[in-house]
Each structure stands twice: as structure tokens, then as C-alpha cells.
N, CA, C and O atoms as CSV, one atom per row, in Angstrom:
chain,resi,resn,atom,element,x,y,z
A,1,MET,N,N,0.486,6.066,-6.899
A,1,MET,CA,C,0.078,4.739,-6.526
A,1,MET,C,C,-1.250,4.445,-7.213
A,1,MET,O,O,-2.118,5.311,-7.315
A,2,LYS,N,N,-1.389,3.215,-7.679
A,2,LYS,CA,C,-2.621,2.766,-8.308
A,2,LYS,C,C,-3.070,1.478,-7.629
A,2,LYS,O,O,-2.251,0.631,-7.273
A,3,ILE,N,N,-4.367,1.344,-7.457
A,3,ILE,CA,C,-4.936,0.106,-6.925
A,3,ILE,C,C,-5.937,-0.405,-7.938
A,3,ILE,O,O,-6.859,0.309,-8.332
A,4,LYS,N,N,-5.750,-1.644,-8.356
A,4,LYS,CA,C,-6.670,-2.272,-9.303
A,4,LYS,C,C,-7.275,-3.489,-8.622
A,4,LYS,O,O,-6.572,-4.272,-7.984
A,5,TYR,N,N,-8.578,-3.637,-8.763
A,5,TYR,CA,C,-9.260,-4.795,-8.190
A,5,TYR,C,C,-9.934,-5.563,-9.313
A,5,TYR,O,O,-10.748,-5.013,-10.055
A,6,PHE,N,N,-9.592,-6.827,-9.430
A,6,PHE,CA,C,-10.150,-7.706,-10.450
A,6,PHE,C,C,-11.219,-8.565,-9.781
A,6,PHE,O,O,-10.918,-9.565,-9.130
A,7,GLU,N,N,-12.466,-8.155,-9.956
A,7,GLU,CA,C,-13.572,-8.805,-9.269
A,7,GLU,C,C,-13.714,-10.279,-9.658
A,7,GLU,O,O,-14.051,-11.113,-8.817
A,8,ASP,N,N,-13.459,-10.599,-10.927
A,8,ASP,CA,C,-13.639,-11.980,-11.386
A,8,ASP,C,C,-12.702,-12.967,-10.696
A,8,ASP,O,O,-13.042,-14.141,-10.549
A,9,THR,N,N,-11.524,-12.502,-10.273
A,9,THR,CA,C,-10.574,-13.384,-9.578
A,9,THR,C,C,-10.382,-12.998,-8.116
A,9,THR,O,O,-9.624,-13.653,-7.402
A,10,ASP,N,N,-11.066,-11.932,-7.654
A,10,ASP,CA,C,-10.941,-11.426,-6.285
A,10,ASP,C,C,-9.476,-11.155,-5.953
A,10,ASP,O,O,-8.962,-11.567,-4.913
A,11,THR,N,N,-8.821,-10.443,-6.880
A,11,THR,CA,C,-7.406,-10.116,-6.735
A,11,THR,C,C,-7.218,-8.605,-6.754
A,11,THR,O,O,-7.792,-7.914,-7.596
A,12,ALA,N,N,-6.417,-8.094,-5.826
A,12,ALA,CA,C,-6.076,-6.673,-5.799
A,12,ALA,C,C,-4.612,-6.516,-6.178
A,12,ALA,O,O,-3.752,-7.269,-5.721
A,13,LEU,N,N,-4.345,-5.535,-7.013
A,13,LEU,CA,C,-2.985,-5.211,-7.413
A,13,LEU,C,C,-2.713,-3.774,-6.991
A,13,LEU,O,O,-3.404,-2.851,-7.424
A,14,VAL,N,N,-1.714,-3.589,-6.150
A,14,VAL,CA,C,-1.313,-2.257,-5.703
A,14,VAL,C,C,0.006,-1.945,-6.383
A,14,VAL,O,O,1.005,-2.631,-6.165
A,15,GLU,N,N,0.004,-0.902,-7.213
A,15,GLU,CA,C,1.219,-0.496,-7.925
A,15,GLU,C,C,1.786,0.744,-7.247
A,15,GLU,O,O,1.129,1.783,-7.187
A,16,PHE,N,N,3.003,0.630,-6.739
A,16,PHE,CA,C,3.647,1.737,-6.042
A,16,PHE,C,C,4.513,2.577,-6.966
A,16,PHE,O,O,4.737,3.760,-6.706
A,17,SER,N,N,5.001,1.974,-8.043
A,17,SER,CA,C,5.818,2.710,-9.010
A,17,SER,C,C,5.719,2.015,-10.357
A,17,SER,O,O,5.145,0.932,-10.477
A,18,ASP,N,N,6.292,2.660,-11.370
A,18,ASP,CA,C,6.309,2.089,-12.716
A,18,ASP,C,C,7.620,1.353,-12.989
A,18,ASP,O,O,7.930,1.043,-14.139
A,19,GLY,N,N,8.382,1.075,-11.945
A,19,GLY,CA,C,9.670,0.408,-12.104
A,19,GLY,C,C,9.530,-0.994,-12.671
A,19,GLY,O,O,8.458,-1.597,-12.623
A,20,SER,N,N,10.621,-1.497,-13.205
A,20,SER,CA,C,10.652,-2.855,-13.754
A,20,SER,C,C,10.752,-3.875,-12.628
A,20,SER,O,O,11.579,-3.736,-11.726
A,21,VAL,N,N,9.919,-4.887,-12.683
A,21,VAL,CA,C,9.937,-5.942,-11.673
A,21,VAL,C,C,11.061,-6.920,-11.997
A,21,VAL,O,O,11.106,-7.500,-13.082
A,22,ILE,N,N,11.965,-7.092,-11.038
A,22,ILE,CA,C,13.086,-8.016,-11.188
A,22,ILE,C,C,12.839,-9.288,-10.373
A,22,ILE,O,O,13.296,-10.370,-10.741
A,23,GLU,N,N,12.115,-9.146,-9.268
A,23,GLU,CA,C,11.895,-10.286,-8.379
A,23,GLU,C,C,10.512,-10.201,-7.749
A,23,GLU,O,O,10.057,-9.114,-7.393
A,24,THR,N,N,9.849,-11.328,-7.612
A,24,THR,CA,C,8.588,-11.428,-6.881
A,24,THR,C,C,8.810,-12.349,-5.696
A,24,THR,O,O,9.318,-13.461,-5.845
A,25,ARG,N,N,8.424,-11.878,-4.513
A,25,ARG,CA,C,8.569,-12.672,-3.294
A,25,ARG,C,C,7.194,-13.020,-2.737
A,25,ARG,O,O,6.291,-12.184,-2.713
A,26,GLU,N,N,7.051,-14.245,-2.297
A,26,GLU,CA,C,5.807,-14.687,-1.670
A,26,GLU,C,C,5.873,-14.360,-0.180
A,26,GLU,O,O,6.762,-14.833,0.529
A,27,ILE,N,N,4.929,-13.551,0.284
A,27,ILE,CA,C,4.850,-13.220,1.703
A,27,ILE,C,C,4.093,-14.326,2.437
A,27,ILE,O,O,4.518,-14.801,3.490
A,28,ASN,N,N,2.968,-14.721,1.857
A,28,ASN,CA,C,2.234,-15.909,2.295
A,28,ASN,C,C,1.503,-16.441,1.070
A,28,ASN,O,O,1.730,-15.937,-0.031
A,29,GLU,N,N,0.651,-17.422,1.214
A,29,GLU,CA,C,0.041,-18.045,0.036
A,29,GLU,C,C,-0.887,-17.121,-0.738
A,29,GLU,O,O,-1.312,-17.471,-1.839
A,30,ASN,N,N,-1.216,-15.945,-0.193
A,30,ASN,CA,C,-2.117,-15.015,-0.863
A,30,ASN,C,C,-1.527,-13.641,-1.156
A,30,ASN,O,O,-2.174,-12.828,-1.816
A,31,ILE,N,N,-0.326,-13.364,-0.685
A,31,ILE,CA,C,0.260,-12.029,-0.837
A,31,ILE,C,C,1.663,-12.144,-1.426
A,31,ILE,O,O,2.503,-12.902,-0.941
A,32,TYR,N,N,1.889,-11.371,-2.485
A,32,TYR,CA,C,3.174,-11.356,-3.188
A,32,TYR,C,C,3.628,-9.911,-3.349
A,32,TYR,O,O,2.807,-9.025,-3.587
A,33,ILE,N,N,4.929,-9.668,-3.222
A,33,ILE,CA,C,5.466,-8.331,-3.479
A,33,ILE,C,C,6.428,-8.397,-4.657
A,33,ILE,O,O,7.150,-9.377,-4.843
A,34,ASP,N,N,6.416,-7.332,-5.445
A,34,ASP,CA,C,7.312,-7.192,-6.594
A,34,ASP,C,C,8.369,-6.158,-6.269
A,34,ASP,O,O,8.058,-5.077,-5.770
A,35,LEU,N,N,9.630,-6.493,-6.554
A,35,LEU,CA,C,10.757,-5.610,-6.257
A,35,LEU,C,C,11.521,-5.276,-7.522
A,35,LEU,O,O,11.565,-6.071,-8.460
A,36,ASP,N,N,12.132,-4.075,-7.544
A,36,ASP,CA,C,12.987,-3.712,-8.670
A,36,ASP,C,C,14.409,-4.197,-8.400
A,36,ASP,O,O,14.647,-4.881,-7.405
A,37,GLY,N,N,15.346,-3.857,-9.261
A,37,GLY,CA,C,16.720,-4.317,-9.143
A,37,GLY,C,C,17.430,-3.843,-7.890
A,37,GLY,O,O,18.381,-4.481,-7.439
A,38,ALA,N,N,16.973,-2.715,-7.312
A,38,ALA,CA,C,17.577,-2.189,-6.085
A,38,ALA,C,C,16.870,-2.687,-4.832
A,38,ALA,O,O,17.231,-2.303,-3.720
A,39,GLY,N,N,15.867,-3.538,-5.008
A,39,GLY,CA,C,15.126,-4.058,-3.864
A,39,GLY,C,C,13.979,-3.175,-3.413
A,39,GLY,O,O,13.381,-3.419,-2.365
A,40,ASN,N,N,13.661,-2.138,-4.204
A,40,ASN,CA,C,12.552,-1.244,-3.859
A,40,ASN,C,C,11.222,-1.877,-4.237
A,40,ASN,O,O,11.124,-2.598,-5.231
A,41,LEU,N,N,10.199,-1.600,-3.434
A,41,LEU,CA,C,8.865,-2.134,-3.669
A,41,LEU,C,C,8.244,-1.491,-4.905
A,41,LEU,O,O,8.147,-0.267,-4.991
A,42,VAL,N,N,7.826,-2.314,-5.857
A,42,VAL,CA,C,7.170,-1.855,-7.083
A,42,VAL,C,C,5.674,-2.109,-6.998
A,42,VAL,O,O,4.876,-1.260,-7.394
A,43,GLY,N,N,5.287,-3.281,-6.479
A,43,GLY,CA,C,3.881,-3.615,-6.402
A,43,GLY,C,C,3.611,-4.730,-5.416
A,43,GLY,O,O,4.524,-5.375,-4.901
A,44,MET,N,N,2.307,-4.939,-5.166
A,44,MET,CA,C,1.882,-6.001,-4.275
A,44,MET,C,C,0.607,-6.613,-4.839
A,44,MET,O,O,-0.313,-5.894,-5.229
A,45,THR,N,N,0.553,-7.922,-4.880
A,45,THR,CA,C,-0.631,-8.635,-5.332
A,45,THR,C,C,-1.250,-9.322,-4.130
A,45,THR,O,O,-0.566,-9.996,-3.360
A,46,ILE,N,N,-2.584,-9.139,-3.978
A,46,ILE,CA,C,-3.312,-9.766,-2.881
A,46,ILE,C,C,-4.406,-10.636,-3.488
A,46,ILE,O,O,-5.370,-10.129,-4.062
A,47,GLU,N,N,-4.247,-11.934,-3.357
A,47,GLU,CA,C,-5.271,-12.860,-3.823
A,47,GLU,C,C,-6.294,-13.058,-2.709
A,47,GLU,O,O,-5.965,-12.921,-1.531
A,48,HIS,N,N,-7.530,-13.380,-3.077
A,48,HIS,CA,C,-8.633,-13.497,-2.109
A,48,HIS,C,C,-8.746,-12.193,-1.329
A,48,HIS,O,O,-8.858,-12.195,-0.103
A,49,ALA,N,N,-8.714,-11.093,-2.052
A,49,ALA,CA,C,-8.644,-9.762,-1.454
A,49,ALA,C,C,-9.835,-9.435,-0.563
A,49,ALA,O,O,-9.681,-8.701,0.413
A,50,ALA,N,N,-11.011,-9.955,-0.872
A,50,ALA,CA,C,-12.186,-9.660,-0.049
A,50,ALA,C,C,-11.957,-10.097,1.395
A,50,ALA,O,O,-12.361,-9.397,2.324
A,51,ALA,N,N,-11.323,-11.229,1.588
A,51,ALA,CA,C,-11.060,-11.734,2.936
A,51,ALA,C,C,-9.739,-11.215,3.491
A,51,ALA,O,O,-9.637,-10.947,4.689
A,52,GLN,N,N,-8.732,-11.070,2.642
A,52,GLN,CA,C,-7.387,-10.695,3.092
A,52,GLN,C,C,-7.242,-9.211,3.407
A,52,GLN,O,O,-6.495,-8.839,4.313
A,53,ALA,N,N,-7.956,-8.354,2.661
A,53,ALA,CA,C,-7.670,-6.924,2.756
A,53,ALA,C,C,-8.901,-6.048,2.911
A,53,ALA,O,O,-8.793,-4.829,2.778
A,54,ASN,N,N,-10.052,-6.615,3.184
A,54,ASN,CA,C,-11.284,-5.821,3.323
A,54,ASN,C,C,-11.420,-4.840,2.162
A,54,ASN,O,O,-11.566,-3.635,2.365
A,55,ILE,N,N,-11.369,-5.372,0.951
A,55,ILE,CA,C,-11.364,-4.555,-0.260
A,55,ILE,C,C,-12.662,-3.766,-0.444
A,55,ILE,O,O,-12.711,-2.854,-1.269
A,56,ALA,N,N,-13.701,-4.097,0.298
A,56,ALA,CA,C,-14.967,-3.371,0.189
A,56,ALA,C,C,-14.822,-1.929,0.662
A,56,ALA,O,O,-15.628,-1.073,0.295
A,57,GLU,N,N,-13.807,-1.653,1.468
A,57,GLU,CA,C,-13.602,-0.297,1.974
A,57,GLU,C,C,-12.196,0.163,1.650
A,57,GLU,O,O,-11.221,-0.526,1.950
A,58,LEU,N,N,-12.096,1.329,1.040
A,58,LEU,CA,C,-10.798,1.892,0.695
A,58,LEU,C,C,-10.800,3.362,1.093
A,58,LEU,O,O,-11.702,4.107,0.711
A,59,ALA,N,N,-9.817,3.774,1.843
A,59,ALA,CA,C,-9.720,5.163,2.274
A,59,ALA,C,C,-8.306,5.658,2.023
A,59,ALA,O,O,-7.344,4.894,2.110
A,60,PHE,N,N,-8.189,6.927,1.715
A,60,PHE,CA,C,-6.889,7.566,1.530
A,60,PHE,C,C,-6.876,8.823,2.379
A,60,PHE,O,O,-7.812,9.621,2.323
A,61,GLN,N,N,-5.830,9.006,3.159
A,61,GLN,CA,C,-5.717,10.196,3.983
A,61,GLN,C,C,-4.281,10.672,3.943
A,61,GLN,O,O,-3.368,9.921,4.284
A,62,ARG,N,N,-4.071,11.910,3.531
A,62,ARG,CA,C,-2.733,12.499,3.516
A,62,ARG,C,C,-2.584,13.298,4.805
A,62,ARG,O,O,-3.412,14.159,5.100
A,63,ILE,N,N,-1.536,13.020,5.571
A,63,ILE,CA,C,-1.302,13.658,6.854
A,63,ILE,C,C,-0.081,14.574,6.729
A,63,ILE,O,O,0.987,14.130,6.307
A,64,SER,N,N,-0.233,15.828,7.088
A,64,SER,CA,C,0.904,16.756,7.071
A,64,SER,C,C,1.702,16.580,8.361
A,64,SER,O,O,1.229,15.947,9.305
A,65,ASP,N,N,2.900,17.135,8.401
A,65,ASP,CA,C,3.752,17.015,9.592
A,65,ASP,C,C,3.061,17.556,10.834
A,65,ASP,O,O,3.148,16.939,11.896
A,66,GLY,N,N,2.378,18.692,10.731
A,66,GLY,CA,C,1.684,19.285,11.873
A,66,GLY,C,C,0.588,18.383,12.399
A,66,GLY,O,O,0.411,18.273,13.612
A,67,GLU,N,N,-0.149,17.738,11.516
A,67,GLU,CA,C,-1.216,16.832,11.934
A,67,GLU,C,C,-0.646,15.600,12.622
A,67,GLU,O,O,-1.252,15.082,13.559
A,68,GLN,N,N,0.513,15.123,12.171
A,68,GLN,CA,C,1.123,13.956,12.794
A,68,GLN,C,C,1.517,14.266,14.230
A,68,GLN,O,O,1.315,13.436,15.117
A,69,ALA,N,N,2.071,15.437,14.471
A,69,ALA,CA,C,2.494,15.801,15.817
A,69,ALA,C,C,1.292,15.870,16.750
A,69,ALA,O,O,1.371,15.412,17.890
A,70,ILE,N,N,0.192,16.431,16.290
A,70,ILE,CA,C,-1.009,16.542,17.120
A,70,ILE,C,C,-1.572,15.155,17.411
A,70,ILE,O,O,-1.923,14.857,18.552
A,71,SER,N,N,-1.662,14.300,16.379
A,71,SER,CA,C,-2.241,12.979,16.590
A,71,SER,C,C,-1.345,12.111,17.467
A,71,SER,O,O,-1.826,11.172,18.101
A,72,ALA,N,N,-0.050,12.414,17.512
A,72,ALA,CA,C,0.872,11.651,18.342
A,72,ALA,C,C,0.898,12.156,19.777
A,72,ALA,O,O,1.602,11.597,20.618
A,73,GLY,N,N,0.131,13.218,20.066
A,73,GLY,CA,C,0.054,13.736,21.409
A,73,GLY,C,C,1.018,14.873,21.707
A,73,GLY,O,O,1.024,15.409,22.816
A,74,ALA,N,N,1.833,15.245,20.723
A,74,ALA,CA,C,2.752,16.358,20.930
A,74,ALA,C,C,2.013,17.673,20.712
A,74,ALA,O,O,1.123,17.748,19.865
A,75,PRO,N,N,2.367,18.704,21.461
A,75,PRO,CA,C,1.694,19.996,21.261
A,75,PRO,C,C,2.070,20.583,19.914
A,75,PRO,O,O,3.201,20.408,19.462
A,76,PRO,N,N,1.141,21.281,19.260
A,76,PRO,CA,C,1.466,21.903,17.984
A,76,PRO,C,C,2.511,22.997,18.188
A,76,PRO,O,O,2.594,23.611,19.251
A,77,SER,N,N,3.311,23.227,17.137
A,77,SER,CA,C,4.338,24.268,17.259
A,77,SER,C,C,3.688,25.631,17.341
A,77,SER,O,O,2.651,25.880,16.725
A,78,ALA,N,N,4.311,26.515,18.112
A,78,ALA,CA,C,3.766,27.866,18.304
A,78,ALA,C,C,4.025,28.708,17.069
A,78,ALA,O,O,5.072,28.581,16.435
A,79,SER,N,N,3.082,29.563,16.727
A,79,SER,CA,C,3.253,30.471,15.595
A,79,SER,C,C,3.980,31.708,16.071
A,79,SER,O,O,3.729,32.189,17.177
A,80,PRO,N,N,4.902,32.245,15.230
A,80,PRO,CA,C,5.624,33.466,15.654
A,80,PRO,C,C,4.725,34.658,15.660
A,80,PRO,O,O,5.163,35.760,15.988
């Protein structure tokens, strides 16, 4: 995944894959999604990103299966 922010136009582009865009759908007047021929998400464009997406802060967190169970309130699996 790649995120590009164009400061001059206050536009964020989130690329989920390198697939060919076949269709662009308008979600609202500031958010558009790009789909491939199978309907899979290829990218998303966010206009006025400073207001729409709090672009000033970006965080990435990878959660493993064990961490998800703990955060969901389930007890961790017992070790043999």
C-alpha cells in the first residue's frame, strides 16, 4: 500500500494495488474509489484531505492473530 499526499491540492491518494483501474465511483463529493475489472479496490482519492482524513497524523499498526484475541477481550491461547 502506498499513500501519497499532494500538498498543493490537499489531495491524498491511497494505492492498495497496482491493478488497472476500470471504474471510479464517487462516494461523496470529496472521496472516490478506483476498482479493477473484478470490482476489487485499487485506490482511493480523498480531496480536501486535511479536513476529510486528518492527514496531519498517519499511523500504521500490524496486529497479529494473538493480539487481536487479547484486544477483543478473549483470553490468550495456552502454550503447550
